[in-house]
N, C-alpha and C positions, 0 to 999 in steps of 0.2 A: 504493499500500500504506500510506500514510501513517505510516512509522516514521522520523520525522522530527527525531530530536534534533537540539538547534541546534549549529553549529559555531561555536567561537571561532576568530577571526583574531588570531594572536598577534604582538605587538610584534614579537616576533623568532623566527626560525625556524632549525632546527639539526638534526644526526643525533645519533640517539641517544647520549645522554652518559654516561661512566662513573658509577658510583655515587659520591655525594659524602658521607663520612661527618664525624662529628664536628660542628665549629662550623657548616658549612652544615645540616646535619641540623637542628638548632638555631634556624635562621635567623640567623645570625651570618656575615658575610662570611670568606672565608679570609684569613690575616693576609699577615705581613710576606714580602718578597722580598729576597734578598741584594745585587740589583743596583739596588733602589730604596730605599736606607739611609734618606731621608727620606720615603718616601711606603709607602703599603701598596697592594697589589694589592687589586682586588674581585673576586672570582671570578665566572665565567659571563658577564663582560661583553665576550668576544670568541666570537662564533657560531663553530660547529665550521665551517661552510660558507667562513668568510673565511681561505682557506688561500692559502700561499705561489703555488701552481700557479696561482689563480684571481684573484691580485692583477691589477687593470687600472691600477694607479698611484694616485696623491695625489688626493684628493677637492678640488675649488676650494676656497679659504680664505673666498671668498665665499658659499658655499652655507648654507642655514640649517637647524640642530638645534635640534629640541626633545625635552628629556629631562627624567627626573625622578630626583632623588636620595631614595631612601627612607631613613627614618629609623629607626636600630636601636634608639632608646629608652635608657632610662640602666640596663635590666638585663634583657637580652635571654634570658640564660641562667636567670634566675629567672623568666621570664615563662614558658619551656618547662614548667620545674620545676613551677610553681604550677597551670597548665594541665593538668598530668599528674595531681597530687595531687586536685585537686576533681572529676575527672572517674573517679576509681577506686573502685569500691564499697569496696575495702579498705582506702582510706586514712582517717585521721582527720580529713583534710580534706575529705573527699568531700561535694559539695555546698554547701561553703562559697565562695559565689561573691562576686564585687565588683560593684559598681554601675559602669557607663561613667564615671562621675566617678572612682571610686577607681582602678579599671584604669589610667586616663590617668595619675593623680597617681603610683601605684606603678610603671607601667612605660613609660610614654610619654617621648617625647622633653623633654628642658627646654629653656625659654625660652634658656637659655645656650647650649645645643648648636645650636638652631634658628638663633640668632644668628651663632653662629661659620660653619654651613654657607651661610648666606645671603653671610656677608662674604666667605668663600672664592670662591663662586662670583662674585659682582659684582666682586671685584678682578681676576678674569680676563677680565671683560669680558662676562659673561653678564647677560641680565636675568632677575630673577626675576618669574615669570608667576604664581605661586600659591603658598600655603603650608598646606597641611593637616596633622594629627596625625599623617599617615602618611609624608608626603614633600614636599620643595620642589621645584616645577616650573620650569624654566629654557627661557629661548630664546637663540639667538644664532648667530653664524656659525661654520664650519668652525674658524676660527684662535682663536677665543676658547673652543671645547669643547675643542679638543688641549691648548691651557694649562691649562685647568681639571682635567681628567682624564687629563695625563700620557700620553697617546695619539695617535698618528696615525691620522686617518680615511682611508681608502682606498676605492675603488671595485672590488668582486669580483663576478666572473661567478657567478650560480646558475641553474643552468637556462640557459634561454634569455634570464634577463635580468641586469641589473646592479644591485647594490645597496652602499649606503654600509656601511662597517662599522669596527669598532677594530681595526689592524694588530696590535694587543698590547692584553692585559687593562688596562681602565683602573684608574686609581690615585686613592686621595685624600690629602691631606698627612696626615702619622703622626699629628699631633695630633688628629686627626679620624676614625681608623678606628673607634675606639669609637661613635663617633656614626652614623655612615654601614651602613646594612644593605645596599645594593644601588644600581645605576644603570641604568635603563631608558632606552632609546629612541636609543642611540649607533648603531644599526643601524636603516635603515629598509625592511627587508625583514618583510612585503610592504608597499607604498606605503599610508601613510594619508591620506586627504583632510583639510583642514583647513577646510574651507568648512562652512556650517551647511546643512541639508538639510530640505525638510520630506515629513513621511510620506507614503508612498505609500497609495493605496486596497488594500482587501482582495484577496488572490489570486483567480483563478477558483474557481469553485464546485468543490468535490470531492463526490462521492456513491458510495456503495457500490450496486451492482447485487445485487438478489434473485436466488433465495430465499434466507432465512436461517433461522438456529434462533432460538428465543427465550431458550433456554437451552441447554447444551452437549447434544447428542444429540437434541433435540427435533425435528429437521426430518431426516430422512435423504435424501441424493442418490440416490435408488433407480432413477433411469433412467441412471445415470452408471457408469462402470466401477469396479469394486471395488478397494481399497488395501489392502495387506498381508491378503490373503484374506479382506476382510469389505465390506459396505457402509458408506462414511462419513458424516458428518453433513456438512450445511452449516455454514459459518462462523456465529458468533453475529451477530446485528446490531449489538450493542454491549451489553455488560454496564453495568448503573447501578448508583449507589449502594448501594441495597438489596442489589444482589447481593454487591457488594465488602464491606461490612461484615459480612454473614454470613459470608463465606469468610475473613476475617481476622480474626473474633471481637470484634468492636467492641461486643456487647453493648447496654446501656442508656447506654454513653459518647457523648457527643456533642462532646469538646473545649471545653466550657464553661470560660470563663475563660483560655484559650490562646491564644496569639499567634502565628501563623504567616506568615511573609515567603515571597515567591517572587520570586528576581531572573531577569530575562531582558533582552535587548537591545529598545529602543523600546517603544510602548505600543499596544495594540490601541484603536480610536477608540470602539468597541462594547462594551467589555468587562461594563458594568455591565448594557447590554440582555441582551447574549449570557447572561451569569450567571444573571440573573433570569429569562430566558423559560426556561433548561435547566432550571431548578431546578422551575420551575411543571410543566413537561411532564413530567418525569421523576421525580416524586414525593419531589424532596430538600425539605426545609424552605426556606421563603422567606427570603432576605436581609433582615436586619434593617437596618434605617436605620444607617449608621455601621460595618456589619460589614465592608465592604469598602472599601480605601482604596489609593491610588495615590501614589506618590513619584516623581515624574520630573524628569529634567535640563531646563534651561531651553533647550536646543536639542538636534538630533542631527547626527550626522556620519555618512558612509561608507554611506549608505541603499541604494546600488547594490552595493557590496562585499559588503555585509552581508546583501543580500536582505531588507530591513527588512521585508514586509510577510509573508515566511514565518513571522516571529517573532511575527506576532498569533496563530496557532495555538497556538505554545508556551504563551504566556500564558493562552489561553483554555483550553488542556487543564490547566494546572496548576490554575488558580484553580478551575475545575469540580471537578476530581477531589478536591482538599482538599476543597471544601464538601460534596461527595456522600458523602465517609467520615467527615469531622468538620464534621458542618453548624453546630455552634455556635460555632466557632474563629472568632476575628477575623482576617481576611487582609489582609495589606499587600503589595500588588505595587509593587516596587521596578525601575524601568527604568533599563537603562544607556544610555548616549548612543550607543552604536555596539556592535558585536560584539567589540569588540579589547579585550585583555586590561587594557589602563590603564583604560577605561572600566568595564569588568565589575568590577575590583578597588575603583572609585569606589563601585558600589552595593554591594558586600559591607561596604565600609567605613563606607558609611553606617546600615547595618542594625546595627553594632557601636557605632559611635559613639554611635549614638541610642538603642541598644538598643530597635529598632523591633520584635523578636520574640524568642522563645526558639529556635525551630524555623525553620530556613531550607531551603527547596526549590529545587535549582537544576537545571535539565536542559540544561545545555550542558557542551561540553568540546572536547577535541582530542587528538590521538595524542601520547603521552608525548614522540615524537622532537620534537614542536614546542616544548615547553616547556624553555626554559632555565634554568640555576640562579638568574639573577637573578630571574626572573619567580615561580620556585618559593619562594623566599626570602621575596618579597613577600607571595604567597598564604599561605603558613605562618603570617606574623606576624597575618596578619588572623584566621585561623582560631583561632590561641592566644590572641588578645584575647577572642575570641566564648567559647572555653572557659572562661576565666575569670570570664565574665560569666554563665554557663551557658547559653549559646547553641550548639546543635547546628547543623552544618551537613550537608545531605543531598545527595549529586552522583550522577546517572545514570553507569552505568559504560560506557555506548556501545552503538550499534546494529550493530556491524559485527564480533561475535564476536573473535578473535584478533587482527583488523586486517590479516590478511595478504591478504585477497583487495582491500581498500581501498587499502593503503599497500605492500604489498609486502614488509613486516616483521612479525613477531608481536611484539605489544606492547599493554600496557594503555592507557588514556585518562588525562589529567590534566583539572582538579586532582583527579580521583577518586582517583588513584594517592596523593594527601597522606596521610601518617598521622593526620593531624588532623580527617580528615572521613568520614562514613560512606557508602561507596561500595554503592550500591542496584544489583543484578543484578537480571535478568529470568527471568519465567516465561512458560508457556504455563498459563491456567488454566481449570478446568471447574467449573462451577456448575450443579449439575441442578435439576431439578424444585423447586419450595419452598425455593429457594436455598440446597441442600444442598453444602456442598463435597465435591468427587469426588476431584480429584486436581490436582497440577501437573506440568509436567515443565520443565526447563530450555529456556529459550528459544532456539530455533534452527530455521532453515525452511529447508527443500528444496522447490523447485517444481516441477513438471513439469506441461506442457499435455496438453489433450487432443488425441488423434490426427484426424487428418483425417477418419477414417472414424467415429470419435466411439464405437469400440469399446476403446480402451486408453487409458493413459496413456505420452505418448512418452518414451522414456528415465526411466523412472522408478526411484528417487524424486525424479530431477533434480537441479539445480544450486542451491548454496547461496545464499541471497539475503540474509539478515540474521539476528543473533541476539546476545543480550546479550554485551556487554564483559566482559573478563575475562584473567586470567592474573598474570605474575610481574613486577613492575616492573624496570627496570635501575637506577633512581638513587635509589630510596628504600630505607633500610634496614628489616628487620622489624621492626615495632613489639611492645612488649613483650606488649601485649593478645593478638596471634596465636601467640605462642609456647605449645607444647603444644595448640594445636587444629589450626592449620594444617599437613598433613602435610608433612615435608621435603622431598618429592619436589616439591612446587610452591614452598616459600621458598627452596628452594636450587637452584634452576633456573637460577638466572642467577650463583649464586655461592657459594660455600661459606659464607660468612658470613650468609647468609639476608637476603632481601628483602620487602618490602611484598607481600601478594597481595590481587588485588581479585578480586569486591566482599568485603562484609561481611554484607549481608543481601539479600533479593531479593521482588520483588511482582510482579503481572502487568504483562506488556509485550509479548507476542506479539500484533501487530495482527489476527491470525487469531482470536484469542479476547480481543479488545481491548473498550475503552470507549467508550461512545457520547459524543461531544462536539457541542456547539451552537455556532455561529459566523455571524456576517454575512460573506457571501462577495459577489464579482461576479460577474455575469452573463457567460458566455462572450464576450459581446460588448463586455464594459466599462461598459455604459450604466446597467444597474441594480445594487442590492444588497440581498440579501434574507437572512434567517436561515435556516439550513438545519444538519440533523445527519448527521454520519458517524461510522463507527467508526476509533478510532485507537489506534496502539500505539507501543513504542519504550520503553527506560528512561526515556523522558520522560515517560512515564505511571507507571512503578515508583518513580521518586524522589517525586512529591508524594503518590502512594499511601502510601508509607512514612512521610513527614513527616505526613501526616493520622493515620495510626494511632499515630505516637509523640504526637500532640496527645492522642489517647486516652488513652495511657498517662500522658503529664503530666498530666492531670486525675485519673488515679486515684490518681497519687501525691502529688499535691498541692502539687507545687513542682517546679522547672525540672528537666529530666533533663540538659540541658547537652550535652556531647560525648557521645553515646552507646554507643561502642565497646566501652570496659572492660565496661560493663554488658551488653551485647548477647553478647559472648563469653564471660562469668560464666554465661551462661543456657544454652550450648551444650551439646547432648545432651539437654536437658530436654522435656517435651512442650509448652511452649510453642512449638516450630517445628514446622513441617512438612519433615520431611527430604526434600526434592525430588529426584527422581531422574530421567532421561532415560525411563524405559520402567516406569512406575508400576503398568500394567496387566498386563504381561508379552508384550504384542503392541503391534506398530508402530503408531503414532496419526498420525491424518492428518485435515484436513478439506478440503470441497470450496468453493471459490469461483468466481462469476461476475461478473465486472467489466466496467463499460463501457471500451471501448478510449481513448475520448477525457477518461474521468474524473468526466464527469457525465451522459450520457444516451447511448441505445443508437443515435443516428444513426451514429456511428462503428463499430458493431457492437458485440459482446460476445464477452470471453474467459474461458474455462473452465481452470480448474488445480486442481492437488491440492497442499495444503501439508501436508508432514511435520511433526512435531513433536518437538522432542527432539533436534535435528541441528546443534548450533552448533559449526561449523566444526571446529578441531581440539580444542576444548573439551568438557568432559562433565560434566552432572550426575550424581554419584555419590554414594552412601549416605556420611552423614557430610559434612563441610566438601569442598567444592568451588568451583573458579573461574567458576562461572556463575552459582550460586546462595547462594554464600557458607554461611554456617550454616543457612539455608532461609528460609521464610516465615513469617509471624506465624500462629501458631494460636490456638483457642480457649486462653485462659489468659496469653497472651501479655502483654495489655493491662494485665490487673489483677495480672500479676507485679512490676508496679512499683508497687503498693500499700505505703505503708510500714506495718509492722505492729511 
């Protein structure tokens, strides 16, 4: 089905955490503890799974530890306040962005702070292995780490495995409390490889079987059983740029003069060829020399754990979708060394530190329960620094609906749950003849297969397979821009104080009404590689689609939009959005699909199914704001609504 939003492997895993308010919400570590009069505890550094019951005893003093001490900078509260002010259309400071150099000078760590942190760590016996604007990385044995961070490292059972973790929260010398944002890496779940890896070849070729519709409803499955009282169309072969630009009101805008960055892990070795070939075959403007850039790490790690070749398709989709919708935008792909949080944070930090783009598309994430407060603080600091520079981050909201089917717990995804990013939900999109926008539903799929006698759909409408991620966070407080728009029933679903609700905006995601992508892939025997095209979906598609629409809007504005949520919510209720609901036609909606059983040809047989639209787990797209599509999808007028008058 190819709804493959990439998964992050977190540095540390934990059970769902209680909401942390105040200091941590601004990216500031939790402060003083009475039993540590000369040290300050660092919130979130002891994972929830490191319980007394799971404790298997002390870790060997000689075991190796690699950790990062993230730097708070000299004005963490001021950073959050300025990020909010420059992003708010009603603020006198709206759009008063700083350069990367100015942001670092105003909010970054001072040389004295960095020197003090290094001195503290080395005095404990740790070796400093790297210093960036964001953190000091160290390595050493357990004994030195325990001395530095004022905690004991023990082994804990987690499921069927055993991992190292602090037996109590880490702490820092009281004089350094204002300099340290958080500490990561003291636990080692899941295991992170340290050797350099070579990138593997592309995955085995994937193809869609026909018949197809060329636009929604163009070819009816007349020989297959009816669904919802009528014959249904075959799934589209895959929409292309012309159709998406028409659906989302691109007009004559092309994204000229706008820089878009894309972050994923690893790097497709054939991206330049694939993107150029796809544009030529599908009517997109040809890539100009120097229009596509790659910023890559010196080496890669964890290629097996992360499934490196699977990320090639993520990069390919993101690059081709952005170019299809915003063909004149400059595109920079920033690859992370792995799918681990630390490496992805490095990629995001590079975008901010070098201001590589004003708009950043990110088609990856993990369930909220996997993100600990230490990592949340590190991510938010990067997002806030981006906001003060006029950089907006767009994250896919997830492909598993409310996450109950995949994780057993109703929850949202991170980093899409951050109050400092734009979370992009998903829709099923119907584009008709002559590129006419017909309707959208919230993306959610029930699947039923053809009965043995071919006369009915077995157990129609079938079981839930995938859908746009959304819902109410348990860890992030409700941001100001959502108040008055998000219904209390959603905002207060996890507490009377109100929490962040995901997503903010939405676009095409359903792989049954998906996007055509072109990629070099391996033959089934692995001996050959060749370019081929297939239909793809997921909020991995929605995020770059919205990023591209924002590039068109920024062209219209003539200036960076920056962190867009305050502006997005300020337009709520106007005609610049399609108010997406699950049943736009008043009747049930579905498409028919015939797929290769083996994924690439008919030798393994064919599978026939019906895919119902607008069936997203326990989530529902309703009139007004909802937790499947947010405020809706961009309509005609959205792009031009950003023009400065």
